[in-house]
Structure formats: structure tokens, C-alpha cells
N, CA, C and O atoms as a GROMACS GRO file, in nm:
protein
  292
    1MET      N    1  -0.398  -0.243   0.356
    1MET     CA    2  -0.305  -0.180   0.261
    1MET      C    3  -0.348  -0.035   0.239
    1MET      O    4  -0.467  -0.006   0.225
    2PRO      N    5  -0.252   0.056   0.236
    2PRO     CA    6  -0.285   0.197   0.213
    2PRO      C    7  -0.344   0.219   0.074
    2PRO      O    8  -0.334   0.134  -0.014
    3ASP      N    9  -0.405   0.334   0.056
    3ASP     CA   10  -0.466   0.371  -0.072
    3ASP      C   11  -0.366   0.422  -0.175
    3ASP      O   12  -0.402   0.448  -0.290
    4TYR      N   13  -0.240   0.437  -0.133
    4TYR     CA   14  -0.137   0.492  -0.221
    4TYR      C   15  -0.010   0.408  -0.211
    4TYR      O   16   0.012   0.336  -0.114
    5ILE      N   17   0.071   0.420  -0.316
    5ILE     CA   18   0.209   0.373  -0.309
    5ILE      C   19   0.297   0.492  -0.341
    5ILE      O   20   0.255   0.586  -0.408
    6VAL      N   21   0.421   0.488  -0.291
    6VAL     CA   22   0.518   0.592  -0.320
    6VAL      C   23   0.644   0.523  -0.372
    6VAL      O   24   0.685   0.420  -0.319
    7LEU      N   25   0.703   0.579  -0.475
    7LEU     CA   26   0.819   0.519  -0.540
    7LEU      C   27   0.948   0.574  -0.482
    7LEU      O   28   0.962   0.695  -0.462
    8ARG      N   29   1.041   0.483  -0.456
    8ARG     CA   30   1.174   0.519  -0.406
    8ARG      C   31   1.277   0.430  -0.474
    8ARG      O   32   1.248   0.314  -0.503
    9PRO      N   33   1.398   0.482  -0.499
    9PRO     CA   34   1.502   0.396  -0.555
    9PRO      C   35   1.551   0.297  -0.449
    9PRO      O   36   1.560   0.331  -0.331
   10ALA      N   37   1.581   0.176  -0.492
   10ALA     CA   38   1.635   0.075  -0.402
   10ALA      C   39   1.780   0.109  -0.368
   10ALA      O   40   1.846   0.184  -0.440
   11ALA      N   41   1.829   0.053  -0.260
   11ALA     CA   42   1.967   0.078  -0.217
   11ALA      C   43   2.068   0.033  -0.322
   11ALA      O   44   2.178   0.089  -0.330
   12ASP      N   45   2.033  -0.069  -0.402
   12ASP     CA   46   2.127  -0.119  -0.503
   12ASP      C   47   2.118  -0.044  -0.636
   12ASP      O   48   2.187  -0.080  -0.732
   13ALA      N   49   2.035   0.057  -0.644
   13ALA     CA   50   2.017   0.133  -0.768
   13ALA      C   51   2.126   0.240  -0.781
   13ALA      O   52   2.165   0.302  -0.682
   14PRO      N   53   2.174   0.264  -0.904
   14PRO     CA   54   2.269   0.374  -0.925
   14PRO      C   55   2.205   0.508  -0.889
   14PRO      O   56   2.082   0.520  -0.884
   15ASP      N   57   2.287   0.608  -0.863
   15ASP     CA   58   2.239   0.738  -0.817
   15ASP      C   59   2.129   0.798  -0.903
   15ASP      O   60   2.030   0.848  -0.850
   16ASP      N   61   2.144   0.795  -1.033
   16ASP     CA   62   2.046   0.858  -1.123
   16ASP      C   63   1.951   0.758  -1.187
   16ASP      O   64   1.893   0.787  -1.291
   17PHE      N   65   1.935   0.642  -1.126
   17PHE     CA   66   1.852   0.537  -1.186
   17PHE      C   67   1.705   0.578  -1.197
   17PHE      O   68   1.645   0.565  -1.304
   18LEU      N   69   1.648   0.626  -1.088
   18LEU     CA   70   1.506   0.663  -1.088
   18LEU      C   71   1.494   0.810  -1.127
   18LEU      O   72   1.546   0.897  -1.057
   19PRO      N   73   1.426   0.839  -1.239
   19PRO     CA   74   1.411   0.978  -1.282
   19PRO      C   75   1.351   1.066  -1.171
   19PRO      O   76   1.267   1.020  -1.093
   20ALA      N   77   1.393   1.189  -1.164
   20ALA     CA   78   1.349   1.281  -1.058
   20ALA      C   79   1.197   1.292  -1.051
   20ALA      O   80   1.142   1.305  -0.941
   21GLN      N   81   1.129   1.285  -1.165
   21GLN     CA   82   0.983   1.298  -1.164
   21GLN      C   83   0.914   1.175  -1.105
   21GLN      O   84   0.795   1.179  -1.076
   22LEU      N   85   0.988   1.064  -1.088
   22LEU     CA   86   0.930   0.943  -1.027
   22LEU      C   87   0.973   0.923  -0.882
   22LEU      O   88   0.901   0.860  -0.805
   23ASP      N   89   1.088   0.975  -0.845
   23ASP     CA   90   1.137   0.958  -0.707
   23ASP      C   91   1.045   1.033  -0.611
   23ASP      O   92   1.035   1.155  -0.616
   24GLY      N   93   0.980   0.958  -0.524
   24GLY     CA   94   0.888   1.017  -0.429
   24GLY      C   95   0.747   1.039  -0.483
   24GLY      O   96   0.663   1.098  -0.415
   25ARG      N   97   0.722   0.992  -0.603
   25ARG     CA   98   0.589   1.010  -0.663
   25ARG      C   99   0.487   0.919  -0.594
   25ARG      O  100   0.512   0.800  -0.574
   26TRP      N  101   0.375   0.978  -0.559
   26TRP     CA  102   0.265   0.904  -0.497
   26TRP      C  103   0.167   0.863  -0.607
   26TRP      O  104   0.132   0.944  -0.693
   27LEU      N  105   0.125   0.738  -0.602
   27LEU     CA  106   0.028   0.686  -0.699
   27LEU      C  107  -0.094   0.634  -0.624
   27LEU      O  108  -0.082   0.559  -0.527
   28ASP      N  109  -0.211   0.675  -0.670
   28ASP     CA  110  -0.337   0.633  -0.610
   28ASP      C  111  -0.368   0.491  -0.655
   28ASP      O  112  -0.373   0.464  -0.775
   29THR      N  113  -0.387   0.400  -0.561
   29THR     CA  114  -0.414   0.261  -0.595
   29THR      C  115  -0.554   0.217  -0.549
   29THR      O  116  -0.579   0.098  -0.530
   30ARG      N  117  -0.643   0.313  -0.532
   30ARG     CA  118  -0.778   0.278  -0.490
   30ARG      C  119  -0.858   0.213  -0.602
   30ARG      O  120  -0.948   0.133  -0.574
   31THR      N  121  -0.828   0.245  -0.727
   31THR     CA  122  -0.905   0.191  -0.838
   31THR      C  123  -0.825   0.097  -0.927
   31THR      O  124  -0.882   0.029  -1.013
   32GLU      N  125  -0.694   0.092  -0.910
   32GLU     CA  126  -0.607   0.004  -0.987
   32GLU      C  127  -0.506  -0.059  -0.893
   32GLU      O  128  -0.471   0.000  -0.791
   33SER      N  129  -0.460  -0.177  -0.927
   33SER     CA  130  -0.357  -0.241  -0.846
   33SER      C  131  -0.226  -0.163  -0.858
   33SER      O  132  -0.206  -0.091  -0.956
   34PRO      N  133  -0.137  -0.176  -0.761
   34PRO     CA  134  -0.006  -0.109  -0.773
   34PRO      C  135   0.066  -0.148  -0.902
   34PRO      O  136   0.127  -0.063  -0.967
   35GLU      N  137   0.058  -0.274  -0.938
   35GLU     CA  138   0.126  -0.320  -1.061
   35GLU      C  139   0.069  -0.252  -1.185
   35GLU      O  140   0.144  -0.212  -1.274
   36ASP      N  141  -0.064  -0.239  -1.190
   36ASP     CA  142  -0.126  -0.171  -1.305
   36ASP      C  143  -0.088  -0.024  -1.309
   36ASP      O  144  -0.063   0.031  -1.416
   37ARG      N  145  -0.084   0.041  -1.193
   37ARG     CA  146  -0.045   0.183  -1.188
   37ARG      C  147   0.099   0.199  -1.236
   37ARG      O  148   0.129   0.294  -1.308
   38LEU      N  149   0.187   0.109  -1.196
   38LEU     CA  150   0.327   0.116  -1.240
   38LEU      C  151   0.338   0.094  -1.391
   38LEU      O  152   0.414   0.164  -1.458
   39ARG      N  153   0.263   0.000  -1.443
   39ARG     CA  154   0.264  -0.025  -1.588
   39ARG      C  155   0.218   0.099  -1.664
   39ARG      O  156   0.269   0.128  -1.773
   40SER      N  157   0.122   0.171  -1.608
   40SER     CA  158   0.071   0.290  -1.677
   40SER      C  159   0.177   0.400  -1.686
   40SER      O  160   0.165   0.491  -1.769
   41LEU      N  161   0.279   0.394  -1.601
   41LEU     CA  162   0.388   0.492  -1.608
   41LEU      C  163   0.486   0.460  -1.720
   41LEU      O  164   0.564   0.546  -1.761
   42GLY      N  165   0.481   0.338  -1.770
   42GLY     CA  166   0.576   0.298  -1.874
   42GLY      C  167   0.715   0.272  -1.817
   42GLY      O  168   0.814   0.288  -1.888
   43PHE      N  169   0.721   0.233  -1.691
   43PHE     CA  170   0.850   0.207  -1.627
   43PHE      C  171   0.904   0.075  -1.678
   43PHE      O  172   0.866  -0.031  -1.629
   44LEU      N  173   0.992   0.080  -1.777
   44LEU     CA  174   1.039  -0.040  -1.845
   44LEU      C  175   1.184  -0.074  -1.816
   44LEU      O  176   1.236  -0.173  -1.868
   45PHE      N  177   1.252   0.006  -1.735
   45PHE     CA  178   1.396  -0.014  -1.718
   45PHE      C  179   1.432  -0.068  -1.581
   45PHE      O  180   1.546  -0.056  -1.537
   46GLY      N  181   1.336  -0.127  -1.513
   46GLY     CA  182   1.363  -0.185  -1.382
   46GLY      C  183   1.241  -0.260  -1.331
   46GLY      O  184   1.140  -0.273  -1.400
   47ARG      N  185   1.254  -0.308  -1.209
   47ARG     CA  186   1.143  -0.381  -1.147
   47ARG      C  187   1.106  -0.315  -1.015
   47ARG      O  188   1.190  -0.254  -0.949
   48ALA      N  189   0.981  -0.328  -0.979
   48ALA     CA  190   0.930  -0.269  -0.855
   48ALA      C  191   0.910  -0.379  -0.752
   48ALA      O  192   0.870  -0.491  -0.785
   49GLU      N  193   0.938  -0.346  -0.627
   49GLU     CA  194   0.920  -0.441  -0.518
   49GLU      C  195   0.858  -0.368  -0.400
   49GLU      O  196   0.907  -0.265  -0.355
   50SER      N  197   0.748  -0.424  -0.350
   50SER     CA  198   0.683  -0.362  -0.234
   50SER      C  199   0.767  -0.386  -0.109
   50SER      O  200   0.839  -0.485  -0.099
   51THR      N  201   0.756  -0.294  -0.015
   51THR     CA  202   0.827  -0.306   0.112
   51THR      C  203   0.725  -0.300   0.226
   51THR      O  204   0.606  -0.278   0.204
   52ASP      N  205   0.773  -0.321   0.346
   52ASP     CA  206   0.689  -0.306   0.465
   52ASP      C  207   0.689  -0.163   0.516
   52ASP      O  208   0.624  -0.132   0.616
   53GLN      N  209   0.761  -0.075   0.449
   53GLN     CA  210   0.772   0.064   0.491
   53GLN      C  211   0.652   0.145   0.442
   53GLN      O  212   0.592   0.114   0.339
   54VAL      N  213   0.619   0.248   0.517
   54VAL     CA  214   0.515   0.343   0.476
   54VAL      C  215   0.567   0.484   0.495
   54VAL      O  216   0.659   0.509   0.573
   55GLU      N  217   0.508   0.576   0.422
   55GLU     CA  218   0.536   0.719   0.436
   55GLU      C  219   0.403   0.789   0.458
   55GLU      O  220   0.299   0.746   0.408
   56GLU      N  221   0.408   0.898   0.533
   56GLU     CA  222   0.287   0.975   0.560
   56GLU      C  223   0.307   1.118   0.513
   56GLU      O  224   0.412   1.178   0.535
   57ARG      N  225   0.205   1.171   0.447
   57ARG     CA  226   0.208   1.311   0.403
   57ARG      C  227   0.154   1.400   0.515
   57ARG      O  228   0.090   1.351   0.608
   58PRO      N  229   0.180   1.530   0.505
   58PRO     CA  230   0.127   1.622   0.605
   58PRO      C  231  -0.026   1.618   0.618
   58PRO      O  232  -0.080   1.648   0.724
   59ASP      N  233  -0.096   1.580   0.509
   59ASP     CA  234  -0.242   1.575   0.516
   59ASP      C  235  -0.294   1.445   0.579
   59ASP      O  236  -0.415   1.425   0.590
   60GLY      N  237  -0.202   1.358   0.621
   60GLY     CA  238  -0.240   1.234   0.688
   60GLY      C  239  -0.251   1.113   0.598
   60GLY      O  240  -0.270   1.002   0.648
   61ALA      N  241  -0.240   1.130   0.468
   61ALA     CA  242  -0.245   1.016   0.376
   61ALA      C  243  -0.122   0.928   0.397
   61ALA      O  244  -0.014   0.977   0.428
   62VAL      N  245  -0.140   0.798   0.380
   62VAL     CA  246  -0.034   0.701   0.400
   62VAL      C  247  -0.011   0.623   0.272
   62VAL      O  248  -0.106   0.586   0.203
   63ALA      N  249   0.116   0.598   0.240
   63ALA     CA  250   0.151   0.522   0.121
   63ALA      C  251   0.250   0.412   0.156
   63ALA      O  252   0.340   0.431   0.238
   64GLN      N  253   0.233   0.298   0.093
   64GLN     CA  254   0.331   0.190   0.104
   64GLN      C  255   0.447   0.222   0.011
   64GLN      O  256   0.425   0.262  -0.104
   65VAL      N  257   0.569   0.206   0.058
   65VAL     CA  258   0.688   0.233  -0.022
   65VAL      C  259   0.714   0.115  -0.116
   65VAL      O  260   0.716  -0.001  -0.074
   66TRP      N  261   0.732   0.146  -0.243
   66TRP     CA  262   0.774   0.048  -0.342
   66TRP      C  263   0.913   0.090  -0.391
   66TRP      O  264   0.932   0.202  -0.436
   67GLU      N  265   1.008  -0.002  -0.380
   67GLU     CA  266   1.145   0.026  -0.424
   67GLU      C  267   1.161  -0.015  -0.569
   67GLU      O  268   1.113  -0.119  -0.613
   68MET      N  269   1.230   0.069  -0.642
   68MET     CA  270   1.256   0.046  -0.783
   68MET      C  271   1.400  -0.003  -0.798
   68MET      O  272   1.495   0.064  -0.758
   69HIS      N  273   1.415  -0.123  -0.857
   69HIS     CA  274   1.544  -0.188  -0.874
   69HIS      C  275   1.581  -0.194  -1.021
   69HIS      O  276   1.493  -0.210  -1.106
   70PRO      N  277   1.710  -0.181  -1.053
   70PRO     CA  278   1.752  -0.206  -1.190
   70PRO      C  279   1.733  -0.354  -1.223
   70PRO      O  280   1.744  -0.439  -1.135
   71TYR      N  281   1.706  -0.386  -1.348
   71TYR     CA  282   1.698  -0.527  -1.387
   71TYR      C  283   1.832  -0.593  -1.359
   71TYR      O  284   1.937  -0.530  -1.373
   72GLY      N  285   1.827  -0.719  -1.319
   72GLY     CA  286   1.950  -0.795  -1.293
   72GLY      C  287   1.999  -0.784  -1.150
   72GLY      O  288   2.103  -0.840  -1.117
   73THR      N  289   1.925  -0.714  -1.063
   73THR     CA  290   1.968  -0.705  -0.922
   73THR      C  291   1.868  -0.774  -0.833
   73THR      O  292   1.887  -0.778  -0.711
   0.00000   0.00000   0.00000
């Protein structure tokens, strides 16, 4: 598992569902689980789901993509 996760809106999410400051945000998960890192953001208006997708930054760091879904989907 990569040392980071990156947040992306799910395909079923409305256009403005994920705030701009969270869309594409990388979170370091070396010292906390992804779930704990997400809880620390106070993300209370949806659920997170890990995917098999990864993203790579120019510096070579790799993150697992977590999709953010509205509740009820």
C-alpha cells in the first residue's frame, strides 16, 4: 500500500460535492490509517471508498485514490 492517499469525487457525486480544498488533496498515511486521516478532516457529509487506482506526483510519490461518495449512494 502506498504511503499516501489522494481524494477524488466519485462518479455519482454532484459537481460541487467535494470542496475544492479536498479534491486532489494528498494525505500522508504513514503514521495513521486512511480512515483516521479522513476523520481528522471532519469529512461528515459523505463516505470514502478506496479504489485500485493510484496517482503519481512529479517527485515520484504514489497515492492510492479514495473516492468520496455522497451518503445514500
